[in-house]
N, C-alpha and C positions, 0 to 999 in steps of 0.2 A: 201766377198771370200769365207772364211774360212765354213759358215753356208751353201754355195752353194755347196761346194765340200761335206760335208755330204750328203745333199738332191741325189744329183747323186749317188753317190755311194751305198747309202743305197737302191736305186730300185734296185741293184744287188742283193743285198741280200735278198731282199723282192720277186726276183724271184726265189730262191731255198731255201724257208721256208719250204721246204718236200724233202723227203727221194728219192734219185737217185741212184740206185749201179749203178756201170760203169764200163771199163774195164772190160768184162769179166762177170758181177755178174749178169748182163740182158742179153738178148741176142745179144742186137743191144745197140750202144752206142743209149742216148737220149739229143735231145737238150734243154735247157734252154732257156726262153725268156730274152733279151739282152737288157743292157738298157747302155746308157753314163754314162762315167767312169770322172772324174777328173784325174789318173792315164791312159794313154795310153798303154796295154799291149802289146807284139807282138804277131802278129796273131797263133791263136791253133795249133798245129797238134795231129797226135795220140802221148798215152801214153807212155813211154820209159819201158824199162822192170826194168830197175835198178834205184833208188832212185837217183835225180841229186844232184849234189855238188853245191849248193848254199850255199853264205855267208852271214849273214846278222849281224845287231849289237845287243848282248845281252842288258840285262835290266839294265848293268853295263857300256855300251857305246862302249863297244869291241866288234870287228868283229869273230862272228863263224860261223863255217863251220855246216850243217846239217849231215855232216859224222863225227862227233866228238864223235860218241857214237859207235864206232864201236864191233861187235861182240851180239849188242842187235837188236830185232825186233823192228821197229820204227812205232810208231801212231804220224804223222804228223799233227795237225789240224792247219787251215790257219781261221783265226778269225779274227773280230772287234769288238769295245767296242759299238758300235750304232747300232750293229747285235744284234737282239734281239733271234731267236734260237742260236747265239751262245753263249750268254750269258745264256740260259735256261739250255746249256748242259755240262756249264764249273763245275757243283757239278757231275757229271757223270764221265769226263773226271778224277777229283780229284779220285773218288773212285778207277777208273781203276789204275790210276797209282799208288794208294795205295797197291791194292790187286793183280796188276799182275808184279809191278816192279821186288820183287825180283826173279819172275819167267825169266826175262829176255825182260820182255817188257819196253820200255823206251818211256814216251810220250813225244814231244818238241809243244808249241804254236809259231804258226807264226803269229802273229800280224800285218793285214794291215792296219795300222792306225797310228794317229799323237801320236807320243812317250807320249808327255806328259799326252794325254788322256789314255794311256794304264799303263803306272807309277801308275796314282790316281787311277784308276779302281783297278788295281789289288793292289794296298797296303790298298782298302777297303775291296775284299775279298778273299785276300792271295790266292797263287795256290801251289801245291806241286813237280811241273815239270818245267824246262826252258822255256824260252820265250825269244824267238828273234821279232824285230820288223824292220820293215819296210813298205814307203808308197810305191813309184812307183818300187822300187828295190825288194819290197815284191809282187806286182803283178806280175811284172818280175820271181818271183818264182814261183809261181800260174801258169804262162806260159808253166812254164820247163815240165808240166804233161798234154799239151794239152788240158787245160781249158780256156784258154784267160781269160777271164772276165765273167764268168758264172754265178759266185754269193759264199756264204758265207754261211753258215759254209762247209769248205772243207777239208776229213781228206783221207789221204794217209797212207796204213797197209803193210808193209814190213815185210818179212822173217828176218834173223837173219845173211843173206848175203847183206840184202836190196836191195833182189829182188821181185820188189813192186806186191802182192797178190791181193789188192781191192784199188779202189778209191771210195770214198763216199761222193757224194753234197748234203746236207741237216744236218739239225739235228739228232745226233746219238741219241739211245733209246736200252736200256739195252740188249734187246735181240738177236738186229744188232748187237750191238759191240761183245756179246759173240762167236755171229753165227761166223763173220769173226776173232776175235783173236783164234776159235777153227780152222779156218781153217788155221791159220799163224801157230802155235802149228804142223797140221799134214803138213806142209811142212818144219819145222825146223826138225823134226824126221825123215824124209825122205820118209815116208809114201805116200806123192804126189808131185808132180809140183804143183809149183804155178799154171798153166792152170788147170789141176786137180783139185787143190783146190777150183778155182774159181767156175768153174763148181759144184761143190757139192756144196759150200754155196748158189749158187743162188737155187738150189733146198730148202735148207731149208730155205732161205729168203723167195720164196714165199711160203711156211706153214705159216707166218707170216702174218695174213690178219691184225691186228692192233697192231702196236708195242706200248707196254706198257710205260707211261711216267715217 
């Protein structure tokens, strides 16, 4: 039963093993192929303007709200141990937290996976940012961004008021991430609104013909 669940949900991640910029970063929302999931999320809807307030268990098993970091610019990364692009981007995520944490950016991983597998994997590789864990409730958290079960990895970028600046479906790369972080900076400074930042980020991202690994 467990093996079957892995096989089904892994198809979702495979469908999103490439970068898709969503919620204003590309002119239109682009749908990714869907696959059956062992955890059935609610129907998708339009993305929210503010980071939804969902609660999942942390690595110690205690419930923790995603709003537990007030005043921080959030990078919320949905991932799973069975998702190859998710595993590939973790070293970059660790670098981003190390380099930008003092600037007020807070990366939080949200593992849509079995707790014992997450604990085992993180014990092996180590991370320098908090991780929340959920199975069905993890997918329900993803669905609050209007994504349904489109795939993993999936990353949300917010400003320091938790207004959503960008949603990214697929593996993150260094130049893409830095472009999105700069968009967040300009929103934080009051130079741009979230909408204007997304428009400018779209222009910059369009210049990146091939993302660096």
